[in-house]
N, C-alpha and C positions, 0 to 999 in steps of 0.2 A: 070108786064111786064120792066116793067121801071127799080125798084130793081134792078131785077133779071139781065139785064145790065149792068148798071150801077158799083152790089157789082163784076160782073165778069169783069168787067176793071177793078177792084180796086187789085183782084185778080189775075194776070193777072201782075197786077206790069205795068199797066199805067199808067202814072199821070194827063192825062187833055185829055177829050175830047169837042169837039166843038159840042155841041147843037145847030140845026139846026130843030129839030121837034119841035112844037108852043107846042105839044105835054106832049116829053120829058123836053121842059125847066118851063111847070108849072109843073109837078111835083116834081124837085127842089127845086122849090122855095117857093115848099109845104113840106121839105125836108131838105134841111141848113143846116143837116149832107155831105150832096152829094156836095153842093156850091164844095168845095175843087178842087172836078175831072172838076171842070167844068173851061176851057180854056175866060182866062178874064173874071175871077169876080174875 
């Protein structure tokens, strides 16, 4: 679910997201290739 959402964001040209959900935050920490999408990272 996290991968699909973040891939969709990336594919639609959104440059940054604000990861407020603890699950998404933890998922991104385990998949550092998605860190460039996170605002403030």
